[in-house]
VOZAVO-376513 format. One record per residue (C-alpha): z, y, x; residue in one letter. Coordinates in steps of 0.02 Angstrom, whole numbers, plus 32768, in hexadecimal, padded with zeros to 4 digits. Layout:
! residues N
ZYXA;...
//
This chain:
! residues 382
800080008000M;7FD480AD8041A;8065811C8075D;804F81B9800CN;80F2820D803FS;80DD82C68063L;811082B58119D;808F822E8136T;8005829480E3I;802D83308146L;803B82D781EDS;7F8A829281DCG;7F33833981BDL;7EBC83888239R;7E7C843A824FR;7DC984058278F;7D4B845A8275P;7DC184E982A0D;7E0584F78350V;7E788466837DE;7EFA84668408A;7F9D84108431S;800084AB83FCN;7FA384C28357L;7FC0845782BDQ;7F7184498212A;800C846D81ABW;80B084CA81B9D;815D84C7816BA;8122853D80E2T;80A684BD80A0D;8130843D8090K;81AD84B88045L;812E84F47FC4L;810884447F89L;81BF84107F83E;81F184B17F28T;8168848E7EA8A;819683D67E95S;81E983F07DEBD;814B84457DACL;80CF83C67DF0L;8099832D7D8DS;7FF482D27D6FP;7FD483487CDED;7FF783E87D3FS;7F6984647D4ER;7F7884A97DFDV;7F1F85327E5EA;7F3885407F1AV;7F1185DD7F7EI;7F0F85EE803BG;7F188533805FD;7EEC853B8117R;7EB984878136Y;7EE0842D8094G;7F9B840C80A1A;7FC684567FF7L;7F31840D7F9AT;7F3C835E7FE3L;7FFA835D7FDAG;7FF483867F20A;7F7183007F00L;7FBD82737F64T;8079828F7F72A;809282DB7EC4Y;800A82847E60G;7FB283227E22V;7F0782EF7DE3R;7EAA83947DEEN;7EBD84267E67V;7E5584C37E73K;7E5885107F1FV;7E1F85B37F6EH;7E1385C0802BQ;7DCD865D8079D;7D93860A811AL;7D018591811EI;7D5C853081A6T;7DEC8514812DG;7D7584D980A5E;7D26845C811BR;7DCC84238162A;7E0A83FE80B2L;7D708394808FR;7D80833A8135N;7E398316811BN;7E1782DA806AA;7D93826280AAA;7E0E821F812BN;7E8781FD809DL;7DFC81AC8034N;7E0882377FB3I;7D5D82527F69A;7D8E82BE7ED3S;7E1E831A7E83G;7E0383C87ECAF;7D8584537EAFD;7D6884DE7F2EQ;7D4A85847ED7L;7D40863F7EFAP;7DD386B07ED1L;7DAB86D77E1CG;7DBD86A57D66A;7D8185F17D7BA;7E0885CE7DFDL;7E9285F47D7FF;7E4685B17CDFD;7EC3853C7C88D;7F3D85457D1DV;7FFB853F7D0CD;8034853A7DC3V;7FF2859F7E56V;802185757F0AL;800086007F86L;800F86088043Q;803F86BF8056L;7FB5872180AEP;7FCE87908145K;7FAB883580EDT;7FEF888A8052L;7F3D88B5801EA;7F0D87FE8016E;7FAD87D57FB8L;7F88885F7F3AE;7ED8881E7F1BE;7F1E876F7F01T;7FAF87A47E92A;7F3A880C7E27D;7EC587767E13A;7F5587037DDCV;7F9887837D61A;7EE987B07D23R;7EA187017D0AY;7F2D86807CFCA;7F8886567C5BA;802586BE7C39P;809C862D7C5BG;805486047D06T;80D385F47D93V;80A586357E40L;80FC85F07EDAL;80D286577F75A;81128619801CG;8110865680CEG;816786548176R;81FE86C6816CV;81CC8725820AK;8127875681B9H;81718786810FM;81A5883580DAS;81F7888B8047L;814C88D68026G;8112882A7FEDM;819C88267F6AN;816888D47F31S;80B188A17F1EV;80E088097EB6L;815888707E4CQ;80C888E37E1CR;806E884E7DCEY;80FE87DE7D95F;819B880B7D32A;820387837D84D;81FE876C7E43V;828586FF7E90Q;829586E17F4CP;82CD862E7F6DQ;834085F47FF8L;82EE85EB80A2A;82DA854480F9R;8294851B81A5Q;826985D381BAK;81FD85D4811DS;821D86208072R;81CE86167FC5V;81C186A57F49L;81B986687E95L;815E86DD7E1DA;815486CB7D5FR;812587317CC6N;808887897CFEA;8079883E7CC7R;7FDF88707C63P;7F5088A77CD4V;7EDA89317CA0T;7E4989867CF3G;7DDA89467D7EL;7E1988D27E08P;7E5F89347E9DP;7DE288E97F18F;7D6588FE7F63P;7D8989AF7F98V;7D0B8A297FE3A;7D2E8ABD8055D;7CB98B3680AAR;7CD48B388167N;7CA88BE9819CS;7CA98BBA8254E;7C1C8B3D8239L;7BD18B8D819CD;7BE08ADF8150L;7C2B8A9A80B0T;7C998A0580DCV;7CC689858057C;7D5489078066A;7DAB887E8008R;7E6588678021G;7E5887DA80A0A;7DE98836811DV;7E31886E81C3F;7E4E892B81CCA;7E1689468118G;7D9E89D9810CT;7DDE8A2381B0K;7D7B8A228252L;7DE089B582C8D;7DF189F88378I;7D94896883CBG;7CFB8981835ET;7D058A3D837CR;7D008A1F8438F;7C6E89A6842CL;7C0C8A2183C0L;7C198A9F844ER;7B988A3184A6Y;7B208A228412L;7A9F8A938467P;7AA08A1E84FED;7A7E89818499M;79CB8942849EP;79558946840AA;794D889183D3A;78EC882B8354G;797987B98319N;7A2A87FD8321V;7ACE87AB82EEV;7B73880182C8D;7BE5876B82EBL;7C8D87758293G;7C4A88098230C;7CE4883881CBG;7CB288C8815BT;7C0788D081AEG;7C1A8975820BI;7BC3893A82AAL;7B3488EC8247A;7B1D898A81DFA;7B228A018273M;7AA7899A82D8Y;7A3189818243A;7A328A3A821ER;7A048A6882D1S;798389DB82E4H;792389D18241P;78A68955828BE;792C88D182B0S;795F883D8246K;7A1E883E8240V;7A8F87AF820AT;7B4787D081E5A;7BAD873081E9T;7C64870381D9D;7CCD866B81ADQ;7D2A86D1812AS;7CE886DA8078A;7D4287818062A;7CEF87C680FFA;7C43878C80C8V;7C5A87D9801DD;7C95887B806FS;7C04888180EBA;7B888865805ER;7BD688F47FFBA;7BD589658095T;7B1B894380B2S;7AF489677FFBE;7B5D8A067FF7A;7AFA8A4B808AN;7A4C8A1C804FG;7A3C898F80CEL;7A3E88F7805CA;798888CE8081G;79A388D7813CR;7A4388728152I;7A5787BA8128T;7B0D878B8108V;7B4386D9812AL;7BE8867A811FQ;7BE785FF81AFD;7C5585B18234D;7C2785FE82DDA;7B6D860A82B1M;7B65854D8295G;7ACE855C8222S;7A6885CB8298L;79E885768309P;79FA856B83C6D;79B185FF8422G;798E86608382S;79EA870583A4A;79AF878C841BD;7A5187EF840CL;7B0087BF83D3I;7B8C883C83B4L;7C3D87F983B9L;7CED883C83A2N;7D4A879583A7P;7DF68776835CP;7E84874683CFF;7EEC86F68345H;7EDB864D82F0L;7F3A8669824FG;7FE386AB8288A;7FD286648339S;7F9386C783CEV;7F1286518417H;7E728668847BA;7E1E85D38427G;7DC4863A83A2A;7D7286AA8424G;7D4086178493L;7CF285BE83FEK;7C89865983DBM;7C5386658492F;7C1785B1848ER;7BB885D483EEA;7B6A866F8438A;7B31860C84D0G;7AD58595845BR;7A8A861383E2V;7A5A869B845FL;79A586968499A;7985868D8554P;7994873E8595G;79E7877984F5G;7A8A87D984FCE;7B3987C084B8L;7B9E886184ACW;7C578839849DT;7CEE88AB848CV;7D98885F84ADY;7E4A888884DFN;7E428899859CS;7EDF883185BAH;7E8387988578L;7E1487938613Q;7D80874485BBY;7CFF87648644L;7D0786B48692P;7CF3866385E6A;7C5E86D385BCL;7C0D86A68662E;7C2B85EE8642R;7BF685E1858DF;7B708668857EV;7B2C86A28625G;7B34872C86A8P;7BAD87B1866BT;7BCB8866869AR;7C4A88E5865FV;7BF789738601A;7C9789D485E7G;7D5489CD85E5R;7DE18A3A85A6N;7E9E8A2585A6A;7E96899B8523K;7DE789528512F;7D57890F8579T;7CA1890A8543V;7C41887F859AA;7B8788578596V;7B5487A185B1S;7A9F876A85C8T;7A6C86C5857BG;7A36863785EBR;79A285C685CET;79E4854A854FG;7A9385388506P;7B2B856B856DG;7B8584E485CFV;7C228498858AA;
//
């Protein structure tokens, strides 16, 4: 007989195709605490929605350890979606969950919502609004996070959308906030938002989950200083596009180029698409949700622009950047250029040389370095 205890299920999960390392795991104490806190609410007949399930721990735990028959799940990252499917296959689970966007269909006929608390209050507000707006009035929301990443602001956001918000006792440095009795929601959803950036003369659009919101982050600002030095290129990729600022600025200055904005985040892709439309560039920018350009052919890009993250979830880890460098080495055409801005303390130059090709420093300030790497003939070495 299969061992469907929660501990056994969690211990067998993998992060793949996301970055894997000995100090990174596919679940945390919050996943376990959320499921155990919800245990009295979970039965085979429960109608459950899961939000922010990083690698499938909440969805697969509900299905296997608690016998829930149907789970609707929203994951912002395409790597999380794929990891859930991979982990389900490893557990011989072929059905029982549906992966959906954050919207009305996710909450239709739901009575329990399990949420891994996001990093930003903006993302939490977008999520809380969606639960209050679309779920039935009696729906119970359980929102969990690591105590060190939680703030009283999270309680305040939930209290704007729910009449009853009760912090539960912390355990293993995690805590659950239980929210009931959703307040009536009127008007349009609060996201996406759009702001005019006078510095760039650009309208920037953002959903709640996107890094920096509608602001111009300082790394992108520094890379844009070198926009006049970047070559005119036929096929250009803004890798990890966020709100699509780099793609929009390059497309506007090079109307002959074909620009692709790609990100693993659904919220980022939606934001970049809205930014391109708001600035009259929709016909010039293709927006694509993908994992490190996995769907783009080898040697297909003449220019790649990259402001890589240095976090994996809540962990500071270079793996995300290195994965992007490997991808750039594969997708970049021989002689093409990768323009990367990164925090100087990360010392990425050896990795760029290894995975992409000959690399020079185009500029440096007190915080950031802009490097230009020239693609080799054929994919970069491993």
